[in-house]
C-alpha positions in Angstrom: 17.8 -34.8 -20.8 16.2 -36.3 -17.7 18.0 -33.6 -15.6 16.7 -30.8 -17.8 13.1 -32.2 -17.6 13.4 -32.5 -13.8 14.7 -28.9 -13.6 11.9 -27.7 -15.8 9.4 -29.4 -13.6 11.0 -27.9 -10.5 11.0 -24.4 -12.1 7.4 -24.9 -13.2 6.4 -26.0 -9.7 8.2 -23.0 -8.1 6.6 -20.6 -10.5 3.1 -22.0 -9.8 3.7 -21.8 -6.1 4.9 -18.2 -6.4 1.9 -17.3 -8.6 -0.4 -19.0 -6.0 1.2 -17.1 -3.2 0.9 -13.8 -5.0 -2.8 -14.5 -5.7 -3.4 -15.2 -2.1 -1.7 -12.0 -1.0 -3.8 -10.0 -3.4 -7.0 -11.6 -2.1 -6.0 -11.1 1.5 -5.0 -7.5 0.9 -8.5 -6.7 -0.5 -10.3 -8.6 2.3 -8.1 -6.9 5.0 -9.0 -3.5 3.5 -12.7 -4.2 3.3 -13.3 -6.2 6.5 -10.3 -5.6 8.7 -7.6 -7.9 9.9 -9.5 -9.3 12.8 -12.7 -9.9 10.8 -10.9 -11.7 8.0 -10.2 -15.5 8.4 -7.9 -17.7 6.5 -11.0 -19.5 5.3 -12.2 -16.2 3.9 -8.9 -15.8 2.0 -9.0 -19.3 0.7 -12.6 -18.9 -0.5 -11.8 -15.6 -2.2 -8.8 -17.3 -3.9 -10.8 -20.3 -4.9 -9.0 -22.6 -2.5 -10.0 -24.7 0.5 -9.0 -23.2 3.9 -6.3 -25.8 4.4 -4.6 -25.0 1.1 -3.8 -21.5 2.3 -1.5 -23.0 4.9 0.6 -24.5 2.2 1.7 -21.0 1.3 1.5 -19.2 4.7 1.9 -20.3 8.3 -1.0 -18.1 9.4 -2.9 -14.9 9.0 -0.2 -12.8 10.6 2.4 -13.9 8.0 -0.1 -13.3 5.2 -0.8 -9.8 6.5 2.9 -9.0 6.7 3.2 -10.1 3.0 0.2 -8.0 2.1 1.8 -4.9 3.8 5.1 -5.6 2.1 3.3 -5.8 -1.3 1.6 -2.5 -0.7 4.8 -0.8 0.3 6.7 -2.2 -2.7 3.9 -1.3 -5.1 3.5 2.2 -3.7 7.3 2.8 -3.7 7.5 1.8 -7.4 4.4 3.4 -8.7 3.9 6.5 -6.4 6.7 7.5 -4.2 9.4 7.1 -6.9 7.7 10.0 -8.8 9.3 12.3 -6.3 12.7 11.4 -7.5 12.2 11.8 -11.3 14.9 14.4 -11.8 13.8 14.9 -15.4 10.9 17.0 -14.1 10.6 20.1 -11.9 9.7 19.6 -8.3 6.3 21.2 -9.0 5.6 18.7 -11.8 6.8 15.8 -9.6 4.5 16.9 -6.8 1.6 17.2 -9.2 2.4 13.7 -10.6 2.7 12.2 -7.1 -0.6 13.7 -5.8 -2.3 12.5 -9.0 -0.9 9.0 -8.6 -2.1 8.9 -4.9 -5.5 10.1 -6.0 -5.8 7.5 -8.8 -4.6 4.7 -6.6 -7.0 5.4 -3.7 -10.0 6.2 -5.8 -9.6 3.0 -7.7 -8.8 1.0 -4.5 -12.0 -0.3 -2.8 -11.6 -0.3 0.9 -9.3 2.7 1.3 -5.7 2.5 2.5 -4.6 -0.9 3.8 -1.8 0.7 5.9 -4.1 3.3 7.4 -6.8 0.7 8.1 -4.4 -1.7 9.8 -2.8 1.1 11.8 -6.1 2.0 13.3 -7.1 -1.6 13.9 -3.9 -3.2 15.1 -1.4 -0.6 16.4 -2.2 -1.4 20.0 -3.0 -5.1 19.6 -0.4 -6.3 17.1 2.7 -4.2 17.7 4.7 -6.4 15.3 2.8 -4.7 12.4 3.8 -1.2 13.6 7.3 -1.2 12.1 6.0 -2.1 8.6 3.2 0.5 8.8 5.6 3.2 10.1 8.1 2.4 7.3 5.3 2.9 4.7 4.3 6.3 6.0 7.9 7.3 6.5 8.7 6.6 2.9 5.7 8.6 1.8 6.6 11.5 4.0 10.2 11.4 2.8 9.2 11.5 -0.8 7.2 14.6 -0.1 10.0 16.2 2.0 12.4 15.6 -1.0 10.1 17.7 -3.2 9.2 20.3 -0.6 12.8 21.0 0.3 13.1 22.8 -3.1 11.1 25.6 -1.6 11.0 25.1 2.2 13.4 24.7 5.1 13.9 21.1 6.3 11.7 21.4 9.4 8.9 23.1 7.5 9.1 20.6 4.7 8.8 17.8 7.3 5.7 19.4 8.9 4.0 20.0 5.5 4.8 16.4 4.5 3.2 15.1 7.7 0.2 17.4 7.2 -0.2 16.2 3.6 -0.2 12.5 4.6 -2.6 13.2 7.5 -5.0 15.1 5.2 -4.9 12.5 2.5 -5.6 9.7 5.0 -8.4 11.6 6.5 -9.8 12.3 3.0 -9.7 8.6 2.2 -11.7 7.9 5.3 -14.3 10.5 4.5 -14.4 9.3 0.9 -15.3 5.8 2.2 -17.9 7.2 4.5 -19.6 9.5 2.0 -18.9 7.4 -1.1 -17.6 10.5 -2.8 -14.0 11.1 -4.0 -14.4 14.9 -4.1 -12.8 15.3 -0.7 -9.7 13.4 -1.8 -9.5 15.3 -5.0 -9.6 18.6 -3.1 -6.9 17.6 -0.7 -4.6 16.5 -3.5 -5.3 19.7 -5.5 -4.4 21.8 -2.5 -1.2 19.9 -1.7 -0.1 20.2 -5.4 -0.2 24.0 -5.0 2.4 24.0 -2.2 5.2 24.3 -4.8 5.2 27.3 -7.2 
């Protein structure tokens, strides 16, 4: 019985640590989007999470590791909730493209601070090259999801160009949306992209 109790305590402690870690990642992700990587401190993250600065170091060695986890979280979430829509073979490519663009729109309109990956790319690509691989993988996955759909109507090269144009237009629209405080530009971009398949 004592072993079972000890195992339960260990499991409970691990679950609490995992929950604490995930909460910190969520808080850091939001702060990085709103204030940037360089302008966000570990103390800021701790405060947002309701912890003392030193407590954050129980979960993460430093801000770089925390940013990496935030980027991994965004990629995993986007992969599951957005990019995967391109591979739903129960729907036509046109329907899948419409669903994907709608999911992108919903995510970024509801996401204060814009696109973490786009923001970090602009801020860190020359100063923290260790982030570049994660950022590139996110955008590559997004483009590949679009290429998968566009190949139903376009040759490979053209599908690749259109996918790159789509991501560039959406990222630009997200930036303008943040500047103007109006999501209309993102909605127009997604509506136009959704018409690329007939």
